[in-house]
N, C-alpha and C positions, 0 to 999 in steps of 0.2 A: 640633295639625296645621292645623286650619282657620284659625287665627290666622296661622300662618307663610304658608299658601297666599294668604290674603287680602292680607298685606303684600307679598308678591312680586308679586301682581297689581297692587296700587296702584303699585309701583315701575315696573313695566313700562308701565302706562297713562301714567304721568306722563312717562316718558322718551319715548314715542311722541308725545305732545302736544307736547313740547318740540322733538322732531326735526321735526315737521311745521311748526312755526312758525318755527324757525330751523335749516334743514337743514345749513347749513355753519358753524355757530356753534362756535368753539373748535377747528377743524381747519385743517390746511393743505390745499392743494388736493387731494392724494392721501391725506390722512388720517395722514401720518406726518411725523416731524421730521428734519431733517438738521443736526444740530449739530456744532460744532467744540469746544465747551465743555460741560461737564456742567451741565444745567439745574438741578440740585440744590445743587451747591457751587461751580460755576464753575471747576473745574480742567480745563485742556486735555486733550482726550480723545486716547488713543493706541491705543484697542482698542475692543472692543464693550462694556466696562464701565469706568466710572470707577475709576482705581486709588486714589483718595483715599476715596470713601464707597461704592463698590460699586453705585451705580445704573446700569442700563442706558443705553447711549449712545443707543440707537434707541428713542424714546418714541412709542407708538401713541396717536393722538388719534381714534379711531373709536368708535362705539357698541358694536360687537362687542367691541372691546378692553376697553370699560368693564364689560361683562357677564362677560367673562372674568376681569377683576380681581375683580368681585364674588363669582363662584363660587370663585375661588381663595381669597379672604378667608373665605368661609364655610365651604367644604368641603375646603380645601387641594387643590383640584382641578387636578391638573397630572400630567405624565408620570411623576414619581417615585412617585406613588400606585399606578400600575399595575405599577411595578417592585418595590414593596414588597409588595403583597398576595399575588403568587404566591409569593414567598420566605417570607412569613409562614405560608402554608398547608403548603408542601412542604418548605422548607429553613429552619425557624426558627432552628436553631443557627447557621447560616451568616449569616443576617440579624442575629442577636444579636451574634455575634463581630465581624462587619465594622463594625457601628456603634460598638461599644465601642473597636475598634482605630483608629477615626477615618475610616473609609470612608463619609462621611455625605452627600455631595453628591447620591447617587443615591437616597437612601431618605428616607421620611417619618420624622421623629423619633418615639420612642416615646410621648411625651406628646401630640403633635399627633395621631397615629393613635388613641391612647386617646380623646381628647375627640371625635373624629369617630365612632369606633365606638359610644361611649356615646350619642351623638345618634341614629346610625343604629339602634341595637338598640332603644332605648326609643320611637323613633318607629315602628319595625316592630310592637313590642308594642302600641302604641296602635291602629295599623292592623289588627292581627289581631283586637283586642277582648280583653276579659277571659277568661282561660283559668280562672277560678274561678267555680263555679257556686254560686248561693246555696241551691241544693236543691230538692227536690220535696215535702218534708214540713216541717211547723213545729209548734210547740207552742201549743195553744189551750186555755185553761182547764185547764192541767195534763195535757192529752192530746196525743198525736201525731196529726195529722190531715193530709190532703193540702192542699196549697196551695189548690186548687180549692174543696175543701169548706169551708176556713176562710173564704175569701173569700164564698162564698154565705152561710155562718153569719153573718159580721159585717154583710153587707148586710141580712140578715132582722132582725138585732137593732136595726140602725140605723133601719130602716123602722118597726118596732113602737115604738121610743122617740119617733120623730117623730110618730106618731099619739097617743101618750100626752101629748107636749108640746102638741100642738093642742088636745087635750081639756082639758088643764089650763088652758091659756090662756083657752079659752072659758068655763071654770067659774070664772075668776078666781083660780086657785090658783098658788102660786110654782112656778117651773120651773127654779130654779138647780141643783138636784140632777140633774135630767134632763139640763141643758145640760152639766154636768160629765161624765156618763156618755157622752153623745153625743161629746164631745170626745175622750175616750179611745178609743172605738169607732172614730171616724174616723181618729185616728192610727194605730190598729192596722190598719185596712183599707188605708191608705196604705203602710205597711210591707209588707203582704201582697201588694199589687199590684206593689210593686217587686221582691219575691222571685219572683212569678209571671213577670214579664218580664225577670228578671236584670238589672235596671236598678240598677247599682251607685251611680250618681250620686244617684238619689232615695233609695236605701237609706241612703247615707251621710248625706244632709241630714236624714233622718228620725231616724237614730240619734244624730246630733251635736245635734239638737234636744231629746234626752232629758236627764233629770237625770244629771249626772256622778257618778261614784263618789267619794265624800268620803274623803280620806286621813286616817287617824288620826294624832294626835300622836306615837304611837310607832312609826309606819311609817318605815322608812329608804327611801332612793331606790329599792332594788331591790324591796322590799315593795310600794311605792306603784305602781310600773310593772307588777308582776305583777297586782295587783288590777284596774288599768284594763285590761290586756290580757285577763284572765279574764272580766270583766264584758261585753265586747263583742268576741269574737274575730273576728267578720266584719268589723267596721269596722277592726280592726287589719290584717287581711289586705289589705283594700282600700287602707289607707294605705301600707302597705309596698310594694305593687305600683305605686302611683302616684308615691311619693316616693323609692324606692330609687335612681333614677338621680342624685339630688342628692348622694348619699353613696357613690357608686361608687368615687370616688377613694380612700375609706378602705381599699379592698382592697389598695392598693399598700403603704402602710406596715405593714399588718397581716401581709402575706404575706412581705415582704423578710426578716425575721428567721428565718423558717422555712427559707428558701433558704440563708441564711448558715450555719445549723446543718449543712447538707449538706456544706459546704466549710470549715468553721471552722478546720481545721488547714492549709489551703492559703492561705497568706498573699498570694499573688499575685492572688487574686480578691478585690476590694473590695466594699463595700456598693454602690458605684456599678455595678459589673458585675451584681450581683444585682437592683438596681432595674430596669436595662434589660431583664433577662431576665423579671422578673415582669410588666412593663408590656407587653411584646410577647406574652406568654403570656396575659395577661388579654384582650388585644385579640382574639386568635384563639378563646378560650373563649367570649367574648360573642357573636361572629359564629356560632360553632357553635350556642350555645343559642338564638339567633334562627332559625337554619335548623331546629333540632329542634322549636321552638315552632310554626313554619309547617307543618312536616310533620304535627304532632299536629292542629293546627286543620284542616288540609285532608284528613286522613285518609290521608296518604301514608307509609306506614311506613318506607321506605328513608330518606326525609329525616330521620327520627328516629334510626333505627338507626346510620347511617354516622357521624354527627358524635359520637354516644355512644361508638361503638367506637374511632373515630380519636383521641379526646381523649388517652387514655394513650399512644398511639403517638406523638402530637404532642409530648407532654411528653419522652418518651425521645429523640426526634430532637433536640429543642431542647437538652436537657442534654448530649447526646453531642457535638453541634456546637459549642455555646457554651463548654463547659468542657473539651473534648478528653478526656473520660473513656473507659475501656474500655467493651466492650460489657456486661460483668457489672456494672461500676460504675454505668453509666448505668441498667441494668435495676433494680437494688437501690434506687438513689436515686429512680427513677420510682415504685416501690411505696411508699417512704416519703413521698415528696412528695404522692402521692394521699392519704395519711392527713393529712398536714399541711394540704392543701387543704380537706379536710372540717373541720378544727379552725379554719382561718382564715375559712372561710364561716360557721361557727357563731358566732364571736367578732364578725364583721361584722354578722351578723343580730341579735345581742343589742345591738350598738352603735346600730344604726339603730331598734331597737324603742325604746330608751331616748330617742333623739333625737325619734322621731316623737310619743312619748307624754309628752314632757316638758311 
């Protein structure tokens, strides 16, 4: 997030410098153009848009228009976003059906909304910080001890070894063995301090610096992946948390066959219909997850409870509106779809574990 903020800051600063140096560069006197032919393809204009290429006849050449285009390009930031989001929340079936039927000018497309929501969700998770705690206890010399006690113990051992090393050097004795012990203890202390401060970055760097688990010739892909995950579960959890957004798109092809099974005998519904349904549904569920995570982080229970309870209601409303099912049919399919969703999430989790650990 800091990199994005820095890039935006540099862009704004550069634009302001350019504006101060040449305040009227590239603009008409009022910042607008008044063209009779399309500036893109040269076709004579007969309305607010070129009938040949679709470009607007009225082209803005102002700094404000530039940043509007920038925001639009990055966030799809325009009026139809605000028409889409309320429907996504309260009338998802209507949104899905209207988009499938071709009423698209007023709504953000499913894939564009999905990409925006993925960005927003994982940016929100980063802003909220890790929800995974490294723990208050750890194993030291085969015993469970508190992190504070382990830190104190390791510092004491390091201090004692440093005195032994100094004495050995003064006596002209070799210190290689002592240096090896010191290196191991300092590494353990670094890991302990990372656990104490719940510093995932330092913890990950320390864990990745360790000796990797060697795969045996007899291991297949699944066995090798399982051994890596079992040898360092904390590192696996962190990687999944930080890398999951890259593979979030896999949820769409994984989920579509399950929705198809609900309507396999109704041929008027195609895989395209199911893909639109799944994509809009995932958009809402990710936003609900973000709200619930924020509620958990801030200790505000209603923000956790409401999204969790509304999720199955949302599925019901979307099924009912998108496919025109009966009340009973939508209720039964909602229950089945909740089971399918759990299976799809499991398959997605296994897939990204394999991708992260490969």
